[in-house]
C-alpha positions as CSV (number, residue, x, y, z in Angstrom):
1,M,-4.6,-21.9,-32.6
2,K,-2.6,-19.9,-35.0
3,A,0.9,-18.3,-34.5
4,F,0.9,-14.5,-34.6
5,S,3.4,-14.6,-37.4
6,D,1.0,-16.7,-39.5
7,L,-1.8,-14.1,-39.3
8,T,-2.8,-12.1,-42.4
9,E,-3.0,-8.3,-42.2
10,R,-6.8,-8.6,-42.1
11,E,-6.7,-11.0,-39.2
12,V,-4.2,-8.9,-37.3
13,L,-6.5,-5.9,-37.7
14,A,-9.5,-7.9,-36.6
15,V,-7.7,-9.2,-33.5
16,A,-6.7,-5.6,-32.7
17,I,-10.4,-4.5,-33.0
18,S,-11.7,-7.2,-30.7
19,S,-8.9,-6.5,-28.2
20,E,-9.8,-2.8,-28.0
21,E,-13.4,-3.7,-27.5
22,E,-12.6,-6.1,-24.7
23,D,-10.3,-3.6,-23.0
24,S,-13.0,-1.0,-23.1
25,R,-15.4,-3.4,-21.4
26,I,-12.8,-4.1,-18.7
27,Y,-12.3,-0.4,-18.0
28,L,-16.1,0.0,-17.7
29,S,-16.2,-2.9,-15.3
30,F,-13.4,-1.2,-13.2
31,A,-15.5,2.0,-13.3
32,E,-18.6,0.2,-12.1
33,D,-16.7,-1.5,-9.3
34,L,-15.2,1.8,-8.2
35,A,-18.3,4.0,-8.6
36,E,-19.5,3.8,-5.0
37,R,-16.2,3.8,-3.2
38,Y,-14.1,6.0,-5.4
39,P,-16.4,8.0,-7.8
40,D,-13.7,10.3,-9.1
41,S,-11.3,7.4,-10.0
42,A,-14.3,5.7,-11.6
43,K,-14.5,8.7,-13.9
44,V,-10.9,8.1,-14.9
45,F,-11.6,4.5,-16.0
46,S,-14.8,5.6,-17.8
47,E,-12.7,8.1,-19.8
48,M,-10.2,5.3,-20.6
49,A,-13.0,3.1,-21.8
50,E,-14.2,5.9,-24.1
51,E,-10.6,6.3,-25.4
52,E,-10.5,2.5,-26.2
53,K,-13.9,2.8,-28.0
54,G,-12.5,5.7,-30.0
55,H,-9.4,3.7,-31.0
56,R,-11.6,0.7,-31.9
57,H,-13.7,3.0,-34.1
58,L,-10.6,4.2,-35.9
59,L,-9.3,0.7,-36.5
60,L,-12.8,-0.4,-37.6
61,Q,-12.8,2.4,-40.2
62,M,-9.4,1.4,-41.4
63,Y,-10.5,-2.2,-41.7
64,E,-13.7,-1.4,-43.6
65,E,-11.8,0.8,-46.0
66,R,-9.4,-2.1,-46.8
67,F,-11.4,-5.2,-46.3
68,G,-15.0,-4.5,-46.2
69,P,-17.6,-4.7,-43.4
70,N,-17.2,-8.4,-42.4
71,L,-14.8,-9.2,-39.6
72,P,-13.3,-12.7,-39.4
73,P,-14.3,-14.5,-36.2
74,I,-10.8,-14.4,-34.6
75,R,-9.9,-13.2,-31.1
76,R,-6.7,-12.9,-29.2
77,E,-7.4,-16.2,-27.4
78,D,-7.2,-17.8,-30.9
79,V,-3.6,-16.6,-31.4
80,K,-0.6,-18.3,-29.9
81,G,1.6,-15.9,-28.0
82,F,-0.9,-13.1,-28.0
83,I,-1.5,-11.1,-24.8
84,R,-4.1,-12.4,-22.5
85,R,-6.1,-10.5,-19.9
86,R,-6.3,-12.1,-16.5
87,P,-9.9,-12.3,-15.2
88,I,-9.1,-10.0,-12.4
89,W,-12.0,-7.7,-13.3
90,L,-14.5,-10.4,-12.5
91,T,-13.6,-10.0,-8.8
92,R,-15.6,-7.3,-7.0
93,N,-14.2,-4.8,-4.4
94,L,-10.7,-4.9,-5.7
95,S,-8.4,-2.2,-4.1
96,L,-7.9,1.0,-6.0
97,E,-4.2,0.4,-6.3
98,T,-4.7,-3.1,-7.7
99,I,-7.0,-1.8,-10.4
100,R,-4.6,1.0,-11.4
101,K,-1.7,-1.4,-11.6
102,E,-3.8,-3.8,-13.7
103,A,-4.7,-1.0,-16.1
104,E,-1.0,0.0,-16.4
105,R,0.0,-3.6,-17.1
106,M,-2.7,-4.0,-19.7
107,E,-1.6,-0.9,-21.7
108,F,2.1,-1.7,-21.3
109,E,1.7,-5.3,-22.4
110,A,-0.3,-4.3,-25.4
111,E,2.3,-1.7,-26.5
112,R,5.3,-4.0,-26.0
113,F,3.6,-6.9,-27.9
114,Y,2.8,-4.8,-30.9
115,A,6.3,-3.2,-30.9
116,R,8.1,-6.6,-30.8
117,A,5.8,-8.0,-33.4
118,A,6.4,-5.0,-35.7
119,E,10.2,-5.6,-35.3
120,Q,9.9,-9.2,-36.4
121,A,7.4,-8.7,-39.3
122,T,8.8,-9.0,-42.8
123,D,5.8,-7.9,-44.7
124,V,5.9,-4.1,-45.2
125,G,2.2,-3.7,-44.7
126,V,2.0,-5.8,-41.6
127,R,5.1,-4.0,-40.2
128,K,3.4,-0.6,-40.7
129,L,0.1,-1.8,-39.2
130,L,1.8,-3.3,-36.1
131,G,3.9,-0.1,-35.7
132,D,0.7,2.0,-35.8
133,L,-0.9,-0.2,-33.2
134,A,2.2,0.1,-31.0
135,E,2.0,3.9,-31.1
136,L,-1.7,3.8,-30.2
137,E,-1.0,1.6,-27.2
138,K,1.9,3.7,-26.2
139,G,-0.4,6.6,-26.0
140,H,-2.8,4.6,-24.0
141,E,-0.1,3.8,-21.4
142,H,0.2,7.4,-20.4
143,L,-3.5,8.2,-20.6
144,A,-4.3,7.0,-17.0
145,A,-1.7,9.4,-15.5
146,K,-3.0,12.3,-17.6
147,L,-6.7,11.6,-16.7
148,S,-5.7,11.1,-13.0
149,D,-4.0,14.5,-12.9
150,A,-7.0,16.2,-14.5
151,I,-9.7,14.6,-12.4
152,L,-8.1,13.5,-9.1
153,T,-7.5,16.9,-7.5
154,S,-5.8,17.1,-4.1
155,D,-9.1,17.3,-2.3
156,V,-10.4,14.3,-4.1
157,R,-7.3,12.3,-3.4
158,T,-7.6,13.2,0.3
159,V,-11.2,11.8,0.3
160,E,-10.1,8.7,-1.6
161,D,-7.2,8.2,0.8
162,N,-9.7,8.3,3.7
163,T,-11.9,5.7,1.9
164,R,-8.8,3.5,1.2
165,H,-8.0,3.7,5.0
166,R,-11.6,2.6,5.8
167,M,-11.4,-0.2,3.3
168,F,-8.1,-1.4,4.9
169,V,-9.7,-1.4,8.3
170,L,-12.8,-3.3,7.1
171,Q,-10.9,-5.9,5.0
172,Y,-7.8,-6.5,7.2
173,V,-7.8,-4.8,10.6
174,Q,-11.3,-5.7,11.7
175,P,-11.1,-9.4,11.0
176,G,-7.6,-9.6,12.3
177,L,-8.6,-7.8,15.5
178,A,-11.6,-10.0,16.0
179,G,-9.4,-13.0,15.6
180,L,-6.7,-11.7,17.9
181,M,-9.3,-10.8,20.6
182,D,-10.9,-14.2,20.4
183,G,-7.7,-16.1,20.3
184,S,-6.1,-14.1,23.2
185,V,-9.1,-14.0,25.5
186,S,-11.3,-17.1,24.8
187,T,-8.4,-19.5,25.1
188,L,-7.3,-18.2,28.5
189,A,-9.9,-20.1,30.5
190,P,-9.2,-23.6,29.0
191,L,-5.4,-23.1,29.0
192,F,-5.1,-21.9,32.6
193,A,-7.8,-24.3,33.8
194,A,-5.7,-27.1,32.4
195,A,-2.5,-25.6,33.8
196,F,-3.8,-25.4,37.4
197,A,-5.6,-28.7,37.2
198,T,-2.6,-30.7,36.1
199,H,0.5,-28.6,37.0
200,H,2.1,-30.3,34.0
201,N,3.4,-28.1,31.2
202,W,3.2,-30.6,28.3
203,Q,-0.4,-31.4,29.0
204,T,-1.2,-27.8,29.3
205,F,0.5,-27.0,26.0
206,L,-1.5,-29.7,24.2
207,V,-4.8,-28.2,25.6
208,G,-3.7,-24.7,24.6
209,L,-2.6,-25.9,21.1
210,A,-5.9,-27.7,20.5
211,A,-7.9,-24.7,21.8
212,S,-5.9,-22.2,19.6
213,I,-6.1,-24.2,16.4
214,G,-9.8,-25.1,17.0
215,A,-10.7,-21.5,17.7
216,G,-8.7,-20.4,14.6
217,I,-10.6,-22.8,12.3
218,S,-14.0,-21.9,13.9
219,M,-13.4,-18.1,13.6
220,G,-12.0,-18.4,10.1
221,F,-15.1,-20.2,8.8
222,A,-17.4,-18.0,10.7
223,E,-15.9,-14.8,9.3
224,A,-15.8,-16.2,5.8
225,L,-19.4,-17.4,5.8
226,S,-20.8,-14.4,7.6
227,D,-20.4,-11.9,4.7
228,D,-19.4,-12.4,1.0
229,G,-18.4,-8.7,0.8
230,S,-20.6,-7.9,-2.2
231,M,-22.8,-5.5,-0.2
232,T,-20.5,-4.3,2.6
233,G,-17.4,-3.8,0.5
234,R,-15.4,-5.9,3.0
235,G,-13.5,-7.8,0.3
236,S,-12.9,-11.4,-0.3
237,P,-14.6,-13.6,2.4
238,W,-11.9,-16.2,2.2
239,L,-9.1,-13.6,2.7
240,R,-10.9,-12.1,5.7
241,G,-11.6,-15.6,7.0
242,G,-7.9,-16.6,6.6
243,I,-6.8,-13.4,8.4
244,C,-9.3,-13.9,11.2
245,G,-8.4,-17.6,11.6
246,L,-4.7,-17.0,11.5
247,M,-4.8,-14.2,14.1
248,T,-7.1,-16.3,16.3
249,T,-4.6,-19.1,16.3
250,L,-1.6,-16.8,16.9
251,G,-3.5,-15.1,19.7
252,G,-4.0,-18.4,21.5
253,L,-0.5,-19.7,20.8
254,G,1.1,-16.6,22.3
255,H,0.4,-17.7,25.8
256,T,0.4,-21.4,25.0
257,L,4.0,-21.6,23.8
258,P,5.5,-20.8,27.3
259,Y,4.3,-24.2,28.4
260,L,6.9,-25.8,26.2
261,V,9.2,-25.3,29.2
262,P,10.3,-28.9,30.0
263,D,8.6,-30.4,33.1
264,S,12.1,-31.6,34.2
265,W,13.2,-28.1,35.0
266,P,13.0,-27.0,38.6
267,N,9.8,-25.0,39.1
268,A,9.0,-25.5,35.5
269,F,5.2,-25.0,35.9
270,W,5.6,-21.6,37.7
271,I,8.2,-20.4,35.2
272,A,6.0,-21.3,32.2
273,T,2.9,-19.7,34.0
274,A,4.8,-16.5,34.8
275,I,6.0,-16.2,31.2
276,A,2.4,-16.9,29.9
277,G,1.1,-14.2,32.3
278,V,3.6,-11.7,30.9
279,V,2.5,-12.7,27.3
280,V,-1.1,-12.2,28.2
281,F,-0.4,-8.7,29.6
282,F,1.2,-7.7,26.3
283,E,-1.5,-9.3,24.2
284,L,-4.2,-7.4,25.9
285,W,-2.4,-4.1,25.7
286,A,-1.7,-4.7,22.0
287,I,-5.4,-5.4,21.4
288,A,-6.3,-2.2,23.3
289,Y,-3.8,-0.2,21.2
290,I,-5.1,-1.6,17.9
291,R,-8.7,-0.8,18.9
292,A,-7.7,2.8,19.8
293,R,-5.6,3.2,16.7
294,Y,-7.9,1.8,14.0
295,M,-11.4,1.5,15.6
296,D,-11.6,5.1,17.0
297,T,-12.1,3.8,20.5
298,P,-10.7,6.0,23.3
299,F,-7.5,4.3,24.6
300,L,-8.5,4.2,28.2
301,Q,-11.9,2.8,27.4
302,A,-10.3,0.2,25.1
303,V,-7.8,-0.7,27.9
304,F,-10.6,-1.0,30.4
305,Q,-12.8,-3.2,28.2
306,V,-10.1,-5.5,27.0
307,V,-7.9,-5.9,30.1
308,L,-10.9,-6.2,32.4
309,G,-12.5,-8.9,30.2
310,G,-9.2,-10.7,29.9
311,V,-8.6,-10.6,33.6
312,I,-12.1,-12.0,34.3
313,V,-11.6,-14.9,31.8
314,L,-8.2,-15.6,33.3
315,A,-9.5,-15.7,36.8
316,V,-12.3,-18.0,35.8
317,G,-9.8,-20.4,34.2
318,I,-7.6,-20.4,37.3
319,L,-10.6,-20.9,39.7
320,I,-11.9,-23.8,37.7
321,G,-8.5,-25.4,37.4
322,G,-7.8,-25.1,41.0
323,A,-11.1,-26.4,42.2
């Protein structure tokens, strides 16, 4: 691996050409990824890819005039200290904001690298070449904003905002809500069955802890393995699985933690059970609110479904534990 300062003018130009070609492919990959979800933003990145191709063509013309048709087999990965592109474009269903920030970072890093390299160069020819490259990349940095203003009208931005909201619901709210519902409702029966069977807080806490963690692990893997997100656009399966598993565990722990009230306290069991009952009430209403807010479910319908289901499961647990 060579240091950038050791590159000849020919090698610097060859690296610049290969870099422009790679960046063009990255922007085309972004455009392809966004085509179905954000078609107008996809046009922005298609235009940026064309701009990169145009700059590559200009650099290639300059190279051929000075050094002939044969490019040396050198890429930026072969140069120590040269900018490297993170393989973020290999991930499908990236958020629009993530892609835009990555594009801005790519152009800013390229411009700053060439500018600093030009300042350090002692050879007049190399200094001029690096300065020209820095100016090209500086123009690239503002291209996305210009293209966005031209293509992304207010109506288009409204449509894309709605799409972004739907993607947020699919990738975060939906798995989180599924986990919260499962953790809050499914753990009620074992927890309160143990509570009324033993009338001991610590044993009840252990049962609730085991049920919450077990349900979280199960729901997390189930969500992650059910859909890889490639067709549905629901994002990374492991991110969704992590959210679902975490919310499942938290949902169960909410009404489990009150049973940490020491058994040595007077009426410790009834104090813990009363607190757990209050927590369950707020959990079920929170679930109903989230369903109404993000899932377009009428609030009263959501309350009826969630609260009724939770009360039934709670009653089953109490009846079994008291039998």
